[in-house]
C-alpha positions as a Python dict, from the first residue, in 0.01 Angstrom:
ca = {
    (1, 'M'): (0, 0, 0),
    (2, 'R'): (37, -120, -353),
    (3, 'F'): (266, 67, -597),
    (4, 'W'): (422, -37, -940),
    (5, 'R'): (773, -217, -893),
    (6, 'S'): (1088, -78, -1022),
    (7, 'S'): (1464, -222, -1005),
    (8, 'D'): (1576, 138, -1039),
    (9, 'G'): (1558, 316, -691),
    (10, 'R'): (1562, 316, -337),
    (11, 'A'): (1408, 454, 0),
    (12, 'V'): (1637, 549, 253),
    (13, 'Q'): (1555, 677, 600),
    (14, 'A'): (1729, 980, 731),
    (15, 'Q'): (1605, 1097, 1067),
    (16, 'N'): (1240, 1175, 1027),
    (17, 'I'): (1257, 1167, 633),
    (18, 'V'): (1257, 907, 416),
    (19, 'V'): (1430, 992, 58),
    (20, 'V'): (1293, 808, -216),
    (21, 'H'): (1510, 780, -541),
    (22, 'S'): (1296, 645, -813),
    (23, 'E'): (1277, 658, -1233),
    (24, 'L'): (1282, 1010, -1357),
    (25, 'G'): (967, 1174, -1366),
    (26, 'S'): (784, 917, -1144),
    (27, 'A'): (839, 1116, -802),
    (28, 'P'): (522, 1336, -844),
    (29, 'A'): (331, 1009, -863),
    (30, 'I'): (471, 849, -565),
    (31, 'A'): (409, 1166, -340),
    (32, 'R'): (60, 1177, -474),
    (33, 'A'): (-9, 824, -417),
    (34, 'L'): (124, 846, -47),
    (35, 'D'): (-93, 1143, -11),
    (36, 'R'): (-408, 986, -131),
    (37, 'V'): (-341, 679, 71),
    (38, 'E'): (-367, 880, 424),
    (39, 'H'): (-82, 666, 541),
    (40, 'A'): (-88, 688, 901),
    (41, 'K'): (290, 733, 947),
    (42, 'V'): (307, 1028, 656),
    (43, 'I'): (280, 1377, 776),
    (44, 'G'): (333, 1527, 396),
    (45, 'T'): (552, 1450, 77),
    (46, 'L'): (743, 1673, -145),
    (47, 'A'): (849, 1588, -476),
    (48, 'G'): (1102, 1657, -749),
    (49, 'D'): (1155, 1469, -1073),
    (50, 'D'): (1329, 1147, -965),
    (51, 'T'): (1350, 1235, -577),
    (52, 'C'): (1050, 1230, -339),
    (53, 'L'): (1091, 1341, 39),
    (54, 'V'): (842, 1159, 268),
    (55, 'I'): (794, 1339, 622),
    (56, 'T'): (719, 1135, 910),
    (57, 'N'): (694, 1228, 1294),
    (58, 'G'): (1036, 1055, 1397),
    (59, 'P'): (1313, 824, 1291),
    (60, 'A'): (1114, 509, 1401),
    (61, 'D'): (835, 619, 1189),
    (62, 'A'): (1088, 699, 899),
    (63, 'R'): (1251, 356, 937),
    (64, 'S'): (906, 166, 907),
    (65, 'V'): (786, 357, 601),
    (66, 'A'): (1127, 326, 441),
    (67, 'A'): (1117, -57, 488),
    (68, 'E'): (770, -84, 355),
    (69, 'L'): (814, 148, 75),
    (70, 'G'): (1127, -10, -35),
    (71, 'A'): (949, -354, -21),
    (72, 'A'): (657, -241, -183),
    (73, 'M'): (843, -71, -470),
    (74, 'F'): (1182, -188, -521),
    (75, 'G'): (1167, -523, -339),
}
């Protein structure tokens, strides 16, 4: 998965959800990108202006996705 890098943000796991805090206005693009790549561990996304919720099947998938997004986007 390839994303733009930013120093302003983080991806945090909460149960089966990953909360992605990003730059203002970028959350819809992040959600759309995740929806389009059809990530095997992602059920769906919901985006505001600077926060994106990524829904997974369970805590283990959420932990994995949070680590992947954190490294890809904010690493």
